[in-house]
C-alpha positions as CSV (number, residue, x, y, z in Angstrom):
1,M,117.6,104.0,95.9
2,L,118.4,103.5,99.1
3,G,118.3,99.8,100.9
4,A,116.1,99.0,104.1
5,D,120.1,98.8,105.8
6,N,120.5,102.3,104.8
7,Q,117.2,103.6,106.1
8,Q,117.8,101.6,109.3
9,E,121.0,103.6,109.8
10,R,118.8,106.5,109.3
11,V,116.5,105.9,112.2
12,P,117.9,108.3,115.3
13,K,119.8,106.2,117.9
14,D,118.8,108.4,120.9
15,R,115.6,108.0,122.4
16,V,114.1,111.5,122.6
17,N,114.9,111.9,119.1
18,L,113.5,108.5,117.9
19,N,110.3,109.4,120.0
20,Y,109.8,112.9,118.3
21,Y,110.5,111.0,114.7
22,L,108.2,108.7,115.5
23,A,105.3,111.0,116.5
24,G,106.1,112.8,113.4
25,F,105.7,109.5,111.4
26,V,102.1,109.0,113.1
27,D,101.2,112.9,111.9
28,G,101.4,111.3,108.3
29,E,100.8,107.7,108.3
30,G,98.8,107.1,111.6
31,S,95.3,107.2,112.8
32,F,93.6,107.4,116.0
33,S,90.0,105.5,115.5
34,V,87.1,104.3,117.3
35,S,84.7,101.8,115.8
36,I,81.2,101.6,116.8
37,R,79.5,98.3,116.0
38,N,75.7,97.2,116.0
39,T,76.3,94.0,118.2
40,G,72.4,93.4,118.7
41,A,71.4,92.7,122.2
42,K,74.9,91.1,123.0
43,R,76.1,94.5,124.5
44,R,74.6,97.1,126.5
45,F,72.6,99.4,124.1
46,G,73.3,96.7,121.0
47,W,76.5,98.6,120.3
48,T,80.1,98.1,121.1
49,I,82.8,101.0,121.0
50,D,86.3,99.8,120.5
51,P,89.0,102.5,120.0
52,F,92.5,101.6,118.3
53,F,95.5,103.3,117.2
54,Q,97.1,102.3,113.7
55,V,100.1,103.0,111.5
56,Y,100.4,101.9,107.9
57,Q,103.1,101.5,106.0
58,H,103.9,99.5,102.6
59,K,105.4,96.0,103.2
60,D,108.7,97.4,101.6
61,N,109.0,99.9,104.4
62,S,107.2,97.8,106.8
63,H,110.5,97.7,109.1
64,I,109.2,101.0,110.6
65,L,106.4,99.4,112.1
66,F,108.5,96.7,113.9
67,I,110.4,100.0,115.2
68,F,107.3,101.0,116.9
69,K,106.2,97.9,118.4
70,E,109.5,97.4,119.9
71,V,109.7,101.2,121.3
72,L,106.1,101.3,122.4
73,G,106.2,97.7,123.8
74,C,102.9,96.8,122.7
75,G,100.5,96.2,119.8
76,Y,101.2,94.0,117.0
77,V,101.9,94.2,113.0
78,S,99.9,92.7,110.5
79,K,98.9,93.1,106.8
80,K,96.0,95.4,106.2
81,G,93.2,93.2,105.4
82,G,92.1,94.0,101.9
83,N,95.5,95.2,100.9
84,P,98.4,92.5,100.8
85,S,100.9,95.3,100.0
86,C,100.2,97.2,103.3
87,F,100.9,96.3,106.4
88,V,99.7,97.9,109.7
89,Y,100.9,98.5,113.3
90,C,98.1,98.1,115.6
91,V,97.1,98.8,119.4
92,D,93.7,98.1,120.4
93,K,94.0,96.8,123.9
94,M,92.4,99.6,126.3
95,G,95.4,99.0,128.9
96,D,98.1,99.9,126.2
97,L,96.0,102.5,124.9
98,L,95.9,104.4,128.6
99,S,99.2,103.5,129.8
100,V,101.3,103.7,126.4
101,I,99.9,105.4,123.7
102,I,97.9,108.3,125.2
103,P,100.9,109.2,127.4
104,F,103.4,108.8,124.8
105,F,101.3,111.1,122.3
106,D,100.9,113.7,125.5
107,T,104.9,113.8,125.7
108,Y,105.7,113.7,122.1
109,P,102.6,116.1,120.4
110,L,101.5,115.7,117.0
111,V,101.7,119.1,115.1
112,G,99.0,118.6,112.3
113,E,95.2,118.1,112.1
114,K,95.6,114.4,113.6
115,Y,96.3,116.2,116.7
116,Q,92.8,117.5,117.3
117,N,91.5,113.6,116.5
118,F,94.0,112.6,119.2
119,L,92.5,114.8,121.7
120,L,89.1,113.4,121.1
121,F,90.6,109.9,120.9
122,R,92.1,110.3,124.8
123,E,88.6,111.6,125.6
124,V,86.8,108.6,124.4
125,V,89.3,106.1,125.7
126,I,89.1,107.7,129.0
127,R,85.5,108.0,129.4
128,L,85.3,104.3,128.2
129,S,87.8,103.2,131.0
130,N,85.8,105.5,133.4
131,K,82.7,103.0,132.3
132,E,80.8,106.4,131.2
133,H,79.3,104.1,128.3
134,F,77.4,101.8,131.0
135,T,74.7,104.9,131.0
136,K,72.7,105.9,128.2
137,Q,73.6,109.7,128.7
138,G,77.3,108.6,128.8
139,F,77.1,106.3,125.8
140,I,75.3,109.0,123.6
141,E,78.2,111.5,124.8
142,I,81.1,109.1,123.9
143,V,79.4,108.1,120.3
144,K,79.2,112.1,119.8
145,L,82.7,112.6,120.6
146,C,83.5,109.6,118.4
147,F,81.5,111.3,115.4
148,S,83.7,114.8,115.9
149,M,86.7,112.6,115.4
150,N,88.4,112.1,111.5
151,R,86.4,114.5,109.5
152,N,82.8,114.1,111.5
153,G,82.6,110.5,110.7
154,I,82.1,111.0,107.1
155,Y,83.3,107.5,106.5
156,R,81.4,105.7,109.1
157,K,79.2,102.3,108.1
158,N,76.2,103.9,110.4
159,S,75.0,107.5,110.8
160,L,75.0,109.4,114.1
161,E,71.2,109.3,113.5
162,T,70.9,105.5,113.2
163,I,72.6,104.7,116.2
164,L,70.9,107.3,118.3
165,S,67.5,106.4,117.0
166,S,68.1,102.8,118.0
167,L,68.8,103.6,121.4
168,E,65.1,105.2,121.6
169,K,63.7,101.9,120.1
170,S,65.7,99.7,122.6
171,S,64.3,101.7,125.4
172,E,60.9,101.6,123.9
173,T,61.1,98.0,123.5
174,I,62.4,97.5,127.3
175,R,59.9,99.7,128.6
176,Q,57.1,98.1,126.8
177,T,58.3,94.3,127.8
178,P,56.2,92.6,130.7
179,A,58.1,92.4,134.0
180,R,57.9,88.3,133.5
181,E,59.3,88.3,130.2
182,M,62.5,90.2,131.3
183,I,63.6,87.9,134.2
């Protein structure tokens, strides 16, 4: 069995090979995700859309997550909630996703199925940064993109139908509210 010191010695020393190594690592252990959470009336349309990039690793091999953090210069490493033996490297700031994560994977592309998820993730992040989610149609298009990611959203807490029908309900409530109550 090799120790952590030997593993670190095997990490490519030159930056280009290291970046390809990290991209390959993400193909197996990373994810591009977008959380869609019901926030009631706190946010536009009662939902918030939060994109994030993560890489998971067992605590015995968590040093690789710190290499990601060092190379990419953003994000954080923490224990994965609900699984104390697993650590996660996460980037969830929109500016970092736009200026670091997306350009990195445009330059060092993924090879597997995750590449398609990255392309959808990139589209969602760009649309959010353009504030397209501030219109009802833009919001709907972004949500549909999110549901086409990661095996068509089969692991999502809320269904696409639930989210879209809530938009109709909120629009009807707004339409029926007398003008003096909306002030």
